[in-house]
VOGU-3710 file (C-alpha; in Angstrom, 3 decimals, decimal comma):
1> xxxxxxxxxx> 62,359/99,738/116,334  59,887/98,303/118,686  62,647/99,063/121,370  63,026/102,340/120,422  59,265/102,568/120,241  59,060/101,438/124,306  62,260/103,497/125,500  60,555/106,493/123,359  56,876/105,856/125,399  58,898/105,968/128,436
11> xxxxxxxxxx> 60,910/108,873/128,154  57,415/110,752/127,283  56,391/109,444/130,685  59,506/110,738/131,917  58,715/114,126/129,988  55,082/114,042/131,422  56,245/113,616/135,261  58,882/116,416/134,875  55,579/118,697/133,341  53,845/118,000/136,292
21> xxxxxxxxxx> 56,389/118,828/138,748  57,258/122,071/137,110  53,330/123,184/136,574  52,792/122,336/141,171  56,149/124,207/141,567  54,836/127,265/139,065  51,573/126,594/141,493  53,282/126,757/145,147  56,035/129,341/143,838  59,313/127,025/144,183
31> xxxxxxxxxx> 62,144/126,743/141,657  61,286/124,156/139,277  64,500/122,626/138,984  64,944/121,800/142,907  61,464/120,268/142,657  62,489/118,266/139,712  65,678/117,115/141,950  63,471/116,425/144,933  61,195/113,842/142,399  64,442/112,501/140,331
41> xxxxxxxxxx> 65,598/111,227/143,868  62,256/109,631/145,055  62,025/108,185/141,422  65,215/106,873/141,904  65,235/105,507/144,891  62,164/103,171/144,079  61,509/100,698/141,974  58,399/101,445/139,506  58,736/98,827/136,489  56,777/101,385/133,673
51> xxxxxxxxxx> 59,909/103,688/134,256  62,916/101,581/134,890  63,895/101,112/131,002  63,791/105,078/130,731  65,124/105,611/133,614  68,038/103,567/132,293  68,311/104,806/128,906  68,787/108,677/130,398  71,101/107,741/132,785  73,405/105,039/131,187
61> xxxxxxxxxx> 72,920/105,418/127,483  76,073/106,903/125,695  74,008/107,864/122,803  71,460/110,056/125,302  74,607/111,377/126,864  76,079/112,648/123,164  72,946/114,070/122,593  72,779/115,901/126,037  76,144/117,599/124,846  75,428/118,538/121,147
71> xxxxxxxxxx> 71,603/118,931/121,676  70,826/120,694/124,818  73,888/122,858/125,428  73,233/124,985/121,861  69,793/125,481/123,350  70,368/126,040/126,958  73,383/128,937/126,022  71,350/130,318/123,032  67,892/130,839/125,212  69,939/132,717/127,727
81> xxxxxxxxxx> 71,681/134,674/125,833  68,363/136,190/123,711  67,245/137,563/126,316  70,054/139,516/127,895  70,639/143,128/126,887  73,691/144,002/125,567  73,109/147,321/127,251  72,756/146,410/130,609  75,645/143,709/130,115  78,016/146,569/129,707
91> xxxxxxxxxx> 76,939/148,319/132,400  77,650/145,765/134,543  80,962/144,570/132,507  82,913/145,359/135,800  81,647/142,456/137,964  81,003/140,123/135,092  84,608/140,243/134,162  86,068/139,975/137,374  83,814/136,794/138,109  83,910/135,096/134,789
101> xxxxxxxxxx> 87,702/135,642/134,197  89,188/136,052/137,814  87,180/134,109/139,421  86,838/131,104/137,108  90,595/130,969/137,208  90,842/131,158/140,955  87,883/128,415/141,732  89,771/126,091/138,748  93,012/126,506/140,531  91,818/126,337/144,294
111> xxxxxxxxxx> 89,546/123,056/143,667  91,660/121,215/141,612  95,266/121,664/144,006  92,481/121,149/146,747  90,768/117,943/145,260  94,507/116,810/144,724  96,241/117,773/147,930  93,426/116,942/150,310  91,506/114,114/148,825  94,311/112,453/146,826
121> xxxxxxxxxx> 92,960/112,547/143,486  94,886/112,022/140,162  96,432/115,456/138,730  93,590/114,570/135,633  90,740/113,952/137,621  91,515/116,597/139,791  91,551/119,320/137,220  88,727/117,747/135,135  86,511/117,741/138,610  87,422/121,592/138,722
131> xxxxxxxxxx> 86,934/122,751/135,454  83,293/121,053/135,863  82,832/123,022/139,200  83,850/126,583/137,255  80,753/126,783/136,023  77,792/128,584/137,198  74,041/127,748/137,342  71,858/130,586/137,475  68,240/128,923/136,559  67,219/128,406/140,185
141> xxxxxxxxxx> 69,034/131,893/141,514  67,230/133,887/139,022  63,510/132,430/139,623  63,763/132,927/142,927  65,322/136,559/142,682  62,132/137,179/140,406  60,337/136,172/142,929  61,667/138,762/145,602  62,077/141,410/143,129  65,879/141,184/143,334
151> xxxxxxxxxx> 67,160/144,568/140,728  67,765/143,205/137,292  71,528/144,653/138,334  72,221/142,126/140,848  70,275/139,324/138,474  72,161/139,901/135,078  75,538/140,404/137,421  74,766/136,542/138,197  73,508/135,532/134,625  76,118/137,529/132,896
161> xxxxxxxxxx> 79,261/135,391/134,988  77,355/132,392/134,080  76,751/132,342/130,418  80,814/133,514/130,241  82,303/131,139/132,836  80,676/128,467/131,206  82,414/129,353/127,923  85,728/129,556/129,704  85,135/126,391/132,125  83,895/124,163/128,861
171> xxxxxxxxxx> 87,742/125,255/127,852  89,217/124,683/130,845  87,655/120,857/130,923  88,788/120,472/127,349  92,759/120,883/128,537  92,298/119,428/131,258  90,732/115,894/129,997  93,105/115,824/126,649  96,201/117,771/127,046  96,784/118,398/131,163
181> xxxxxxxxxx> 100,043/115,814/131,684  101,230/116,918/128,399  101,619/120,148/129,271  102,854/119,730/133,102  105,528/118,027/131,643  106,961/120,088/129,310  107,006/122,551/132,655  107,247/126,119/132,011  106,755/125,478/128,074  103,845/123,636/128,613
191> xxxxxxxxxx> 102,267/126,370/130,616  102,810/128,685/127,655  101,367/126,110/125,297  98,297/125,665/127,781  97,609/129,928/127,537  97,886/129,672/123,643  95,377/126,395/123,414  93,091/127,915/125,730  93,564/131,226/123,603  93,146/129,292/120,401
201> xxxxxxxxxx> 89,725/127,866/121,763  88,186/131,203/123,316  89,657/133,826/120,259  88,103/131,321/117,879  85,174/130,775/119,189  84,697/134,851/119,743  85,153/135,311/116,325  83,255/132,629/114,507  80,358/133,786/116,796  80,370/136,746/115,856
211> xxxxxxxxxx> 80,850/136,172/112,411  77,325/134,105/112,085  75,517/136,468/114,927  76,155/139,114/111,895  75,316/136,995/109,071  71,647/135,990/110,462  70,933/138,964/112,253  71,898/140,440/107,987  69,642/137,454/106,739  66,097/138,902/108,722
221> xxxxxxxxxx> 66,273/142,255/107,659  64,008/141,462/104,411  61,863/139,132/106,357  58,802/140,104/108,654  57,818/135,981/108,926  58,652/134,611/113,036  57,887/131,284/112,106  61,126/131,650/109,690  63,315/133,349/111,702  62,863/130,677/115,295
231> xxxxxxxxxx> 64,340/129,311/112,201  67,177/131,144/111,531  68,250/131,038/115,371  67,988/127,186/115,616  70,132/127,329/112,599  72,229/130,082/114,875  72,614/128,371/117,548  73,522/124,748/116,340  75,340/125,803/113,232  78,089/128,012/115,281
241> xxxxxxxxxx> 78,305/125,258/117,812  78,710/122,491/115,445  81,012/124,767/113,148  83,491/126,323/116,174  83,625/122,234/117,519  84,698/121,192/113,719  87,699/123,901/113,238  88,463/122,461/117,511  87,268/125,667/119,057  84,587/126,509/121,912
251> xxxxxxxxxx> 81,384/125,624/120,618  79,828/127,304/123,592  81,816/130,583/123,843  80,449/130,344/119,742  76,952/130,256/120,626  77,040/132,872/123,572  78,586/135,760/121,529  76,699/134,515/118,266  73,224/134,349/120,846  74,032/137,714/122,132
261> xxxxxxxxxx> 75,042/139,867/118,889  71,113/137,904/117,177  69,576/138,900/120,506  70,703/142,408/119,998  72,161/143,818/116,914  69,428/141,267/115,268  66,733/142,282/117,029  67,241/146,151/116,641  67,946/145,699/112,681  65,501/142,923/111,898
271> xxxxxxxxxx> 62,852/141,589/114,464  59,202/143,129/115,016  57,582/143,375/118,594  55,991/140,023/117,485  58,994/138,077/116,408  60,998/139,038/119,588  57,885/137,749/121,662  57,666/134,484/119,876  61,496/133,812/119,320  61,340/134,341/123,150
281> xxxxxxxxxx> 58,200/132,063/123,979  59,623/129,319/121,276  62,672/129,600/123,181  61,394/128,977/126,389  59,538/126,090/125,916  62,335/123,984/124,088  64,737/125,397/127,135  61,975/124,033/129,770  61,888/120,708/128,314  65,714/120,643/128,301
291> xxxxxxxxxx> 66,372/121,588/131,367  63,131/119,207/133,214  64,976/116,364/131,807  68,290/116,826/133,015  66,981/118,253/135,821  65,328/115,401/136,707  68,024/112,867/135,397  70,325/114,007/138,012  68,380/113,253/140,458  67,272/109,341/138,764
301> xxxxxxxxxx> 71,346/109,373/138,515  71,401/108,012/142,006  70,819/104,740/141,759  73,828/104,398/139,605  76,098/105,950/141,878  77,895/103,912/144,845  78,001/106,353/147,935  79,201/103,002/149,892  82,755/104,224/151,989  82,713/107,684/150,058
311> xxxxxxxxxx> 81,253/110,101/152,274  84,226/111,112/153,478  85,575/112,230/149,869  81,865/113,640/148,849  82,270/115,907/151,993  85,763/116,806/151,656  84,882/117,136/147,706  81,493/120,192/148,668  83,808/121,522/151,129  86,637/122,511/148,961
321> xxxxxxxxxx> 84,200/123,820/146,166  82,646/126,182/148,213  85,578/127,226/149,657  87,214/127,553/146,376  83,697/129,503/145,183  84,260/132,131/148,363  87,875/132,691/147,725  87,297/133,269/144,000  84,348/135,771/144,866  85,726/137,891/147,502
331> xxxxxxxxxx> 88,946/137,798/145,466  87,940/139,104/141,939  85,533/141,182/143,217  87,945/143,495/145,332  88,695/145,302/142,671  85,551/146,576/141,590  83,389/149,056/142,816  79,566/149,242/143,273  78,774/145,915/144,619  77,845/146,109/148,177
341> xxxxxxxxxx> 79,300/143,131/151,011  75,777/141,469/151,328  75,457/141,525/147,127  78,782/139,443/146,954  77,584/136,929/149,734  74,161/136,283/147,724  77,046/136,483/144,303  78,720/133,904/146,182  76,057/131,764/147,874  73,574/131,710/144,264
351> xxxxxxxxxx> 76,646/130,457/142,509  74,870/127,331/141,949  76,103/124,165/139,694  73,917/122,137/137,722  73,282/121,110/134,397  76,376/121,975/132,429  78,088/120,194/134,678  76,623/117,329/134,720  76,378/117,601/131,296  80,149/117,808/130,946
361> xxxxxxxxxx> 80,620/114,911/133,767  78,538/112,504/131,990  79,762/113,166/128,427  83,030/111,588/129,546  84,258/108,595/127,247  83,619/105,263/129,507  87,365/104,819/129,158  88,710/107,934/131,277  90,683/107,041/134,177  88,434/108,078/137,376
371> xxxxxxxxxx> 85,177/108,884/135,704  82,976/107,191/138,394  84,734/109,490/141,071  84,098/112,235/139,262  80,318/111,478/138,640  80,238/110,597/142,380  81,785/114,157/143,110  79,701/116,128/140,684  76,768/114,849/141,414  77,371/115,052/144,991
381> xxxxxxxxxx> 77,740/118,708/144,825  75,244/119,469/142,312  73,079/117,986/144,698  73,928/119,904/148,047  74,388/122,982/145,881  70,720/123,057/144,188  68,788/121,788/147,490  70,844/123,228/150,420  72,205/126,499/148,854  69,225/126,568/146,527
391> xxxxxxxxxx> 66,589/126,575/149,535  68,482/128,749/151,628  69,165/131,486/149,024  66,204/133,069/149,546  65,939/133,610/153,059  69,719/134,918/152,687  68,430/137,515/150,428  65,966/138,520/152,928  68,073/138,271/155,929  70,950/140,397/154,558
401> xxxxxxxx> 68,449/143,028/153,685  69,349/144,225/150,210  65,753/144,230/148,844  64,384/147,369/149,795  67,464/149,132/148,576  67,777/146,942/145,314  64,528/148,011/144,427  65,076/151,879/144,375
//
């Protein structure tokens, strides 16, 4: 009990640090996720006795790593879906579906085969890493877009792609870590089995999300009590995730679909204006706490990663991910009308890696062959993505001169 109290106090200290960083980032109008990573790096590279135990707990504890997946994922995904208007999503459905379906699979294959043949990673390690790199995290980019006044069309395209490719990436991650070698040994039959399993994961998650989203939307009808309706939303996010996982289908897809139904259909039939504001405010606060710990943790983790003699594969890994993303974006959007080349450049460079990739990498069991390599490459790419791409996306948007036409 005493140890728990000590760890809890030190996690509160880290939380206090992260909230202070967010406050300062807001004052200087910079994305808080990038600021948190930089502060985490600074803390990870220095010895501060008062936070050492918390640092150890956050970066090394299997209990905390399980919490990241089971607690943070439903929060982050649920919050994002509540604010997405289905009508705007529907208007942008073609670029979103092209990027999320064709783009994610292309990225997965290019990065998987690239790291297998170029770096020489074992097949399972290569494709597990590829699945992690197929997910994008729009938090930093969207906050930059907001400050620049970039159009809703482009912001929704990037956010919609991220939500869908998160679900697909998690399914690909599960298939890569558990079933990949078996399916490869089965040849063509294995490919068919892989496709069927993917469909089972995806469609199962979709059905559970639709069903629970509809049920919880109906529960809103008799009430005008926003604390209760906030509680319903929490039950929906966590319930859909754990029910889907119990039936061995995609919890991520279940949360995304359930949240979309609840935030659109549920809001229409059973939420007052005050309830909408309060639900969004509640989840904004919870999401900020979850994100603050995750992004700080990205920086803190540097202490536990051995970079010695690994710079070659780190540089190659970053290059393969950049090339894979570029080919995936430009190829998948060739069939889409209405996106200019400049907008495609922004979508490509704005496809940052972030909290989901880190959370999934940390969730790998300790005995997973190649876990250290995956952690090394994942943290390196996420750091590059947030610090290099995250800090250059604003000048890129301005340089491409897309703001005036997009604000019309």
